[in-house]
N, C-alpha and C positions, 0 to 999 in steps of 0.2 A: 318576725320583724314587722313593725307597723309604723305608720306615720307619726303617731304620738311619741314612740321611742326615739325616732330619728329627730324629731323636733326638739325633744328634751336634750338629746346628745349635742345638737348644734348650739342650742342656747347655753348650755354649760360651757362649751368651748368658747363661745363668743364672750360670755360674761367672766370667764376664767374663775368661776366661783359657783359652788352649789347654792350658797346662800343667796347671791344676787339672782341666779337663775330661778330659784324657787319663788323669789319675790316677783319677778317679771311674769312667770308662768302661773303664779298664784296656786302653787301646790306645795306640799311639805317636802323637806329635804329627804325624808325617808322614802317618799314616793319616787323622787328622782333616782335615789340610790337603787331602789328595787328595780326600776325600769332599766337602768344602765346595766345592772347585774344580769337581768334577763336577756338583754341584747347581747351581752358578752358571751353568755352561755350558748345562745342560739348560734352565734358566729364562731364560737369556740376560739375566741381570741380576746386578749385584754385590750381595751380601748383607751382608758383613762387611768392615769396614776395620780392618786390623791395624797398629797403630802402636806398635812396641816391645812392651811387655807389655799395652798397652791394646787393648780390643776395642770398636768402635763399630758400631752397626747403621746401614746405609744406609736410605733411605726404602723401598726394595724389601724389605729385611730386616725392617723394622718391620711392613709389611703381611703378609708371610709368617708372622711370629711370631704375629700376632693370630689366624690361622686354625689354625696348627699346634699351639699349646699346648693349646687346648680339645680338638682332635681326638685328640692323644696321651693326654690325661686320660681321655677317653671310652673309648679303647681299653684303657687300664689298668684302668678300672672294669669293662669287659666281661670282661677276663681274670680279675679277682678274682671276679666273679659266677659265671663258668663253673667256676672252681676250687672255689668254694663248693658249686655244684650237684653236682659229681662227688665231693666229699669233705666233706659238710656237718657231720660231727662233729669235725672238726679245724680248726685255725686259730690264728693269732697274735692276741692282744688286747694292744694297747699302751695303757697307762694312765699319765697324768700326775697329780701330786697335790702338795699342800704337804707339807713334811717333818713338820709338826706332826700330820699325819694318817697317819703311818706305821702306827701300830697299828690304826687304823680300816680302812685298805686291806687289811692282812694279815688282820684278822678277817673282813672281807667275803669275801675270796677263799677263806679256809679254810671258811667256812660254805657257800659256793657249791660247793666240791668235796665237802664232806660231804653236802649235800643232793642233789648230782648223782649220787652213788653211785660214781663213778669219775672219775679225772682225765682230761679230754679235751683242752681247749684249753691253749695255752701263753701265759704272760703275760710281757710286758716292762714294766718300771717306770721312770719318770723322776720323780725328786723335783725340783720346779721352782718358780720364782717365778710370780706371777700373770701377768706379762708373757710369760714363756716358755710357760706353759700356754696362753694365748690364741693365741700363734703356732703352737704344736704342733697345736692343734685346727683352726686355720684352714688350715694347709698340709697337714694329713693325717698328720703325724708321729705323732700320738696319735689313737686311736679315741675314747677317753673320758677324762674328767678328774674327779677329786674336788677341788672348789674352792669358793670363794665365788662368788656370781653376778657374772658379767662383763657389762658393758653392751655387748653385741655382738648386733645383730639377726640375725646368721647362726647364732646358737647356740640350741639347745634345752636346757632345764634341768628337773631334777626335784629338789625339795628333799628332803634326807635327814634333816636335823635341825639343831641349833644348837650352835655351838661357843662355850663360855664364854671371855671375855677376862678375864685375871687379872693381878695384879701379882706379879712375881718379884723376890725380894731374897735376898741371901746370908744364911746362918744366923748370920753375925756382925754383920749389920746391925741397928741399933737397932729398926727396924720389924719385925724377925722375931718379936718377942714378941706381935704381934697376929695375929688370924685374918682380920680384914677391916678395911679402912681406906677413907677418902674420898680421891679423887684430889687434892683440895686439899692433902693432907698431903705430896704429892710436889713441891711448888712449888720447894723448894731442893735437890732431889736431882739428881745426875748421871744422865742417862738414856741407856741403850743401846737402839737401836731398829732398825727395818728401813730399807733404802734406799727412796728415793722411787718406784722402779719396781715395788715390791711394793705390791699393792692395799691391804694391811692398814695401810700407812703413813698413807694418807689418813684411814682410819678412826681410827687412834690419835691423829693430829694433831687431828681434830675432837673427840675425847673431852677432850683437854687444853684446847682452845678453849672447850668447854662448861663446863669447870671453872674458866675465868677466867684462865688463864695460858699462857705459851709455855714449854715444857720446855727445860732446859739439856741439849741432845743432845751427847754427847761421842764417840759411836761409832755407825756405821751398817753394816749387813750384810744379806745376803739369807738367811742361814742360822740356823735356830732353835738348832742345837747351839752355834754360836759365841756367840749371845746367852746361852744357859744357862751356858756355861763362863765367860764374862766376868762375869756376875752372881755366879757362885759364887766367883770370885776377888775379889769385892767392889769391882769397878771402878765399879759403878753399879747402878741398878734398871732394870726393863723391864716394859712391858706386852706381853703376847703371848697367843696361844691357849693354853688350859690344856693342858700336856703330857699326852698319852694314854699311860698305862702308867707304869712306874717308871723314873726316871733316876738315874744314879750321881752326877750333880752335886749337891753339898750346897747346895741352894737351898730357900727357904721360899716356898710359894705362898699369896698373900693374895687373898681375894675383894674385889671392888670394891663398896663400900656404896652408891655412887651408882646411880641408875636410868639405865642406859645401853642403847642399842639393841643387840639381839642380832645376831650374825653367822651367817647361814644357811650350811650346808654343802650343796652341790648336786652332782648328777651332771650333767655337761655333755657335749654332743656337737654336731657341726656339722649343721645342718638338711639341707643339700643333698648331703652326702657319704654314699656308700653304706657301710653297716656290714656286715661279714661276719656270717654266721650265729652264729659264736662270740661276737663282740662284742655283737650284738643280744641273744643269749640271756643273757649276763652282765648287760647293761643292764636287761633285763626282770626279771631276778631281783632286782636292787637295788631297782627301782621297786616290785615286788610286796612286798618285805620291808622297806619304808621304816621301819615301826614298830620292827622288830628293831634296825636300826642307830641309830635315834634313841634307843632305850633304852641302847644301848652307849655313845653319846656322854654321856648323862645319868649313866651309872654311874661315869664318871670325874670327875664334878663333886664 
């Protein structure tokens, strides 16, 4: 039994397909089959049942998987730590965030580089929905996330500031003549909003319930820019986080006169997952300079 065989075994189970596993591992399907056959012979137990394109774990395979997955995870973590120790000033930092926080994330990283004195780590960015962000932090695809607080006991959070929720209307809409309005004035409006898998959707629905009515939703999406462009075309109105920075879409931003609960913006990461020195350094910088980023959020209001 060797690490390559165990890695092949776990990848096949994860992908539920020899074809997809071979594509990810960049080996032939025959190589995978030979490796699994050798592993089964060595253990004297069948591990996988291959029926057409479907893969099923045998009871023996289920037991092996319970031990192999955490073992490979620990080895991967050890490799990351050792790489960090040999080259502590470099590394990749993967960050997920809401698209409405594009400018905040850019500002935070530019300040980090500026105060660091030179560019050392590399960043990868993923603009995602709250569901995708939770999944990315949980499975380790992302190191950190700029998000609203997610109800997940595996996560750690640090509050950065608060993001104002506003009403967006087309410049041609009758409500565009106002600077601020009550939510009750939207009772008869067509509403463009987020899909239910977006965390903000539950928040927006609650705001309408508190205002005493159910909105007439005509369109749902996960993308802020689609909401902005749809509103600018005067298809309807929307409640959304106040856009940070200037947008080309001809829309009018109206403040909400009602007393509504604020939406906190947090930096999130997984408690039990090892963070590289690069990611930890960036997280510590954000935490240390929370006031700076809270001021930036307020400056857009």
